[in-house]
C-alpha positions as CSV (number, residue, x, y, z in Angstrom):
1,M,77.4,54.9,65.4
2,G,76.1,55.1,68.9
3,E,78.0,53.9,72.0
4,V,77.7,53.4,75.8
5,V,79.9,56.0,77.4
6,G,79.3,55.0,81.1
7,A,77.3,52.7,83.3
8,G,76.3,52.3,86.9
9,L,75.0,49.8,89.4
10,L,73.1,52.2,91.6
11,A,70.9,52.1,94.7
12,H,67.5,53.7,94.6
13,V,66.2,53.1,98.2
14,P,63.3,55.2,99.5
15,T,65.3,56.7,102.3
16,I,67.2,58.9,99.9
17,M,64.0,60.8,99.2
18,L,63.1,61.5,102.8
19,P,63.8,64.9,104.4
20,Q,67.3,65.3,105.8
21,E,66.0,65.4,109.4
22,V,64.2,62.1,109.0
23,R,67.2,60.5,107.4
24,Y,69.4,61.6,110.3
25,E,66.8,60.3,112.8
26,L,66.7,56.9,111.1
27,N,70.5,56.7,110.8
28,E,71.7,57.4,114.3
29,G,72.2,61.1,113.7
30,K,74.3,60.7,110.5
31,E,73.7,61.2,106.8
32,I,73.4,58.1,104.7
33,T,76.2,58.1,102.2
34,L,73.9,56.8,99.4
35,V,72.7,60.5,99.3
36,T,76.1,62.1,99.3
37,G,77.3,59.5,96.8
38,L,74.6,60.4,94.3
39,N,75.3,64.1,94.7
40,Q,79.0,63.5,94.0
41,L,78.2,61.2,91.0
42,R,76.0,63.9,89.5
43,K,78.9,66.4,89.8
44,D,81.6,64.0,88.5
45,V,79.6,62.4,85.7
46,F,76.1,63.6,84.9
47,E,77.0,67.3,84.8
48,T,80.3,66.8,82.9
49,L,80.1,63.8,80.5
50,D,79.1,64.2,76.9
51,Y,75.9,62.0,76.5
52,D,72.5,62.1,75.0
53,T,70.3,59.5,76.6
54,V,70.1,57.7,80.0
55,V,68.6,54.1,80.0
56,V,67.4,53.0,83.4
57,L,67.2,49.2,83.9
58,D,64.4,49.3,86.5
59,S,64.3,46.5,89.0
60,H,60.9,47.7,90.3
61,W,59.0,47.5,87.1
62,A,58.2,43.8,86.6
63,T,56.6,42.7,83.3
64,T,55.5,39.1,82.6
65,V,55.4,38.0,79.0
66,E,57.9,40.3,77.3
67,W,60.5,43.0,78.0
68,V,59.0,46.5,77.8
69,V,60.8,49.7,76.9
70,T,59.3,53.2,77.2
71,S,59.0,54.9,73.8
72,H,57.4,58.2,74.9
73,D,58.4,61.6,73.4
74,R,58.1,63.0,76.9
75,R,57.1,61.7,80.3
76,H,55.7,64.1,82.9
77,G,53.4,64.2,85.9
78,L,53.3,63.6,89.7
79,F,54.6,60.4,91.2
80,T,53.4,58.8,94.5
81,S,54.8,55.4,95.4
82,E,52.3,52.6,96.0
83,E,54.9,51.0,98.2
84,L,55.9,53.9,100.5
85,P,53.5,56.9,99.9
86,R,54.6,58.5,103.2
87,G,58.1,59.1,101.9
88,M,57.6,59.4,98.1
89,K,54.5,61.5,97.4
90,Q,53.5,63.8,94.5
91,I,57.0,64.1,93.2
92,P,57.0,66.1,90.0
93,F,58.9,64.7,87.0
94,D,59.3,65.9,83.4
95,F,61.8,64.6,81.0
96,P,62.1,63.8,77.2
97,G,62.2,60.2,76.1
98,D,64.1,58.6,73.1
99,P,61.5,57.0,70.8
100,E,64.1,56.2,68.2
101,L,66.3,54.2,70.5
102,A,63.3,52.4,72.0
103,N,61.8,51.5,68.7
104,N,65.1,50.3,67.3
105,L,65.4,48.0,70.4
106,G,61.9,46.8,69.7
107,T,63.0,45.5,66.2
108,L,65.7,43.3,67.7
109,G,63.8,40.8,69.8
110,E,63.6,38.1,67.2
111,K,67.3,38.4,66.3
112,H,68.2,37.9,70.0
113,G,65.7,35.2,70.8
114,T,63.5,37.2,73.0
115,W,60.4,39.5,73.0
116,I,60.7,43.3,73.3
117,T,57.9,45.8,73.0
118,P,58.1,49.6,73.0
119,I,55.2,51.3,74.7
120,D,54.3,55.0,74.6
121,D,51.0,54.9,76.5
122,P,50.8,58.1,78.5
123,C,49.1,56.2,81.3
124,L,51.9,53.7,81.7
125,P,53.0,53.7,85.4
126,I,56.5,54.8,86.4
127,Y,58.4,53.5,89.4
128,Y,60.7,54.9,92.0
129,A,63.7,52.9,90.7
130,T,63.6,55.4,87.8
131,I,62.1,58.5,89.6
132,N,64.6,58.5,92.5
133,L,67.6,58.4,90.3
134,W,66.2,61.0,87.9
135,K,65.6,63.4,90.8
136,F,69.3,63.1,91.9
137,L,71.0,62.7,88.6
138,G,68.8,64.0,85.8
139,E,66.5,66.8,86.9
140,G,67.4,70.1,85.3
141,L,69.8,68.6,82.8
142,G,67.4,68.1,79.9
143,K,68.7,64.7,78.8
144,K,66.6,61.9,77.3
145,W,65.6,59.2,79.8
146,V,64.2,55.7,78.8
147,T,63.2,52.9,81.2
148,I,63.3,49.1,80.6
149,G,61.6,46.9,83.1
150,V,62.7,43.5,84.4
151,C,60.6,40.4,83.5
152,Q,59.4,38.2,86.3
153,T,59.3,35.1,84.1
154,A,62.8,35.7,82.7
155,E,66.0,33.7,83.6
156,S,69.5,35.1,83.7
157,E,70.1,34.2,80.0
158,D,67.0,36.1,79.0
159,A,68.2,39.3,80.8
160,L,71.6,38.9,79.0
161,R,69.7,38.6,75.6
162,L,67.9,41.8,76.3
163,G,71.2,43.5,77.1
164,R,72.7,42.2,73.9
165,A,69.8,43.6,72.0
166,L,70.1,46.9,73.8
167,G,73.8,47.1,73.0
168,E,73.0,46.6,69.3
169,A,70.2,49.2,69.4
170,I,72.5,51.8,70.8
171,E,75.1,51.0,68.1
172,M,72.5,51.5,65.4
173,T,71.2,54.7,66.9
174,D,73.4,57.8,66.9
175,R,73.4,58.2,70.6
176,K,75.9,58.5,73.5
177,V,74.2,56.5,76.3
178,L,74.5,56.0,80.0
179,L,73.2,52.8,81.4
180,L,71.8,52.7,85.0
181,A,71.2,49.3,86.6
182,S,68.9,50.6,89.3
183,G,68.7,48.1,92.1
184,A,70.2,46.4,95.1
185,L,72.7,43.5,95.8
186,S,71.3,41.0,98.3
187,H,67.7,41.8,99.0
188,T,66.0,40.2,102.0
189,F,64.0,42.5,104.2
190,W,63.6,42.2,108.0
191,P,60.1,41.2,109.0
192,L,57.7,44.0,109.8
193,R,57.9,43.6,113.6
194,Q,61.7,43.7,113.5
195,L,62.6,46.0,110.7
196,R,62.4,49.3,112.7
197,K,65.4,48.0,114.7
198,H,67.3,47.7,111.5
199,E,66.8,51.0,109.6
200,A,70.3,52.4,110.2
201,S,72.8,52.0,107.4
202,D,75.4,50.2,109.5
203,L,76.3,46.9,108.0
204,S,75.5,45.0,111.2
205,H,71.9,45.2,110.0
206,I,72.4,43.3,106.7
207,F,70.0,40.4,106.9
208,T,72.7,37.7,107.4
209,P,76.5,37.8,107.6
210,E,76.6,35.5,104.6
211,A,74.6,37.9,102.5
212,R,76.9,40.7,103.5
213,A,80.0,38.6,102.6
214,A,78.5,37.7,99.2
215,D,77.8,41.4,98.5
216,E,81.3,42.5,99.6
217,E,82.9,39.8,97.5
218,R,81.2,41.0,94.4
219,I,81.9,44.7,95.1
220,E,85.6,43.8,95.1
221,W,85.2,41.9,91.8
222,F,83.4,44.9,90.3
223,K,86.3,47.1,91.4
224,A,88.7,44.7,89.7
225,G,86.6,44.6,86.5
226,D,86.0,40.9,86.9
227,H,82.6,40.7,85.4
228,A,83.3,37.2,84.1
229,R,83.5,36.0,87.7
230,V,80.3,37.7,88.7
231,L,78.5,36.0,85.8
232,E,80.1,32.6,86.5
233,T,78.9,32.7,90.2
234,M,75.3,33.9,89.6
235,P,73.8,30.6,90.9
236,E,75.7,31.1,94.2
237,F,74.7,34.7,94.5
238,K,71.0,34.0,93.8
239,K,71.0,32.1,97.2
240,F,71.0,35.6,98.7
241,K,68.1,36.9,96.7
242,P,69.7,39.8,94.8
243,E,67.0,42.2,93.8
244,A,64.9,41.1,90.8
245,G,67.3,38.2,90.3
246,F,70.0,40.8,89.6
247,Q,68.4,41.3,86.2
248,H,69.2,45.0,86.3
249,Y,72.9,44.2,86.3
250,L,72.6,41.3,83.8
251,M,70.9,43.6,81.3
252,M,73.6,46.2,81.8
253,I,76.5,43.8,81.4
254,G,74.8,42.1,78.4
255,A,75.0,45.4,76.6
256,L,78.6,45.9,77.6
257,G,80.0,42.6,76.4
258,E,79.3,40.3,79.3
259,G,82.4,38.4,80.5
260,D,84.6,40.2,78.0
261,C,83.9,43.5,79.8
262,T,86.7,44.5,82.2
263,A,85.5,48.0,83.2
264,T,86.4,48.7,86.8
265,A,84.1,50.3,89.3
266,R,84.4,53.5,91.2
267,Q,82.4,53.5,94.4
268,Y,80.4,56.5,95.5
269,G,79.5,56.4,99.2
270,D,79.7,53.3,101.3
271,Y,78.2,49.9,101.0
272,E,75.2,50.3,103.3
273,N,72.2,48.5,104.8
274,S,68.6,49.3,104.0
275,I,66.3,47.3,106.3
276,G,68.3,44.1,105.6
277,T,69.3,44.7,102.0
278,G,72.7,45.5,100.6
279,Q,73.0,48.8,98.8
280,V,75.9,50.5,96.9
281,H,76.6,52.9,94.1
282,L,79.2,51.6,91.6
283,W,80.2,53.6,88.5
284,F,81.9,52.0,85.4
285,D,83.7,54.5,83.2
286,R,84.0,53.8,79.5
287,P,87.4,52.1,79.1
288,E,89.9,53.9,76.8
289,A,89.3,51.3,74.1
290,G,85.6,51.4,74.6
291,F,83.3,48.8,76.0
292,P,83.4,45.5,74.1
293,R,80.8,45.1,71.4
294,S,77.7,43.4,72.6
295,R,77.1,40.0,71.1
296,T,74.7,40.5,68.2
297,L,74.6,37.0,66.6
298,A,71.2,35.5,66.2
299,V,70.3,32.9,68.9
300,T,67.6,30.3,69.1
301,R,64.8,30.6,71.6
302,D,64.7,27.9,74.3
């Protein structure tokens, strides 16, 4: 039976892909710790842990009428970002997928009261919330990588349902899996005419003190393993516009048992600003007893 052996809430900001001299120039002569954090995470986890497949819960890929999971045998090509082609251009990528896991997930939508479609179209776009993490954490390791997009018409409960289905799909597939919730905490950008004054990682540049406080509060809850409290206070957190409605995290925790999950976070690097948004790398090791089973009972669509 398959299992999740680790999970992360990870930042993917474009600045991590810039040349070192440009990063230093933007950050008052210092390295951004989101870079050093990913480098250390690769050494500690991705190069040492026994796992088969990485599933990225990609906050930049927004679908509309269903959840979509990549089911390719292999994805390869060159990636240039439509959002920031100056900093992310013609990046080569090449990794195997996991069609079995993706197709198993596709069979579970009805059971979990949602809609899930595997897609293996070679022309399907790929986004930097996947590419940037693969470049740091996956390149050269030969592991299977799968991406699931967020859904712009989904509510929090829908994201949890996708996560429950994902947890069950992993259990029915003989895989050891890492889950990567790729996205930010609070997510409001400074306006264009102001943002170049706020590119440094210092926390004084977070869009509001209230957004910073909400982020820092949740980081402490994550470190304490209090996922139940994070879930209970989602309405309050949404006032600070977490990226993609925080669906990347909700899908992840849906697969890990939701409020029953007490996995504690290890932080890699600092909590940092990125032009107004709150960014952090948090890693949740598999508890000694394993993650709680995802909730696999049938539900009714609403």
